[in-house]
N, C-alpha and C positions, 0 to 999 in steps of 0.2 A: 355471562356479567349480568350482574343487577343493577337497578336504577342508580343505587349510590356508587357503585364502581364506575358508571358511565360517567356520572357527575363529576367525579374525582380526576376521571382521565380529561375530561374536558377544561377543568380548572389548572391541571397540569399542562395541557397543550397551549393554553392561554400564556401560562407563566414562562413555559420554555420559549414562546415566541418573543415576550418582553425580554427575557435574558439573553436570547440570541442577539436583540437589537444593542443591548448593554454591551454585551462582549464585543460586537462589532466596532462601536464606539470607543471601547476600553483599548482595542488593538490599535486604532488610529492615534488616540490620544493617551498615550501611557503616563499619566499623571500620579497615579497611586499605584505603588509598587504591591504586588500579590493581588491585585483585582482581577488581572485575566485569570490567574490560576484558580481564584475562588469561585468565579463565574463559571469556569469550565467545569470543576467539580460539582457545583450545584445542578448544571445541565446534565452531566452523566447521571447524577442520583435521581433526578426527577425522570429520566429516560427509563432509567432501570425499573423504576416504581410503575410507569406507565405500561412498560412491557410486562411486568408481574402482573397488573391487574388486566390486561388484554388477553395473558394466558389464563387468568384463572376460571 
């Protein structure tokens, strides 16, 4: 993994942490329909990208 990939993984991890907090809040306070599904989808996509970068 080169320097650019490490930086991208760090950015992804920071984004994932923020999204997980948003997801937790969205589950407790379900104001916006579809928000929970959108957040879960975005988290899954970022986790897949991070895994792909780590394996490369």
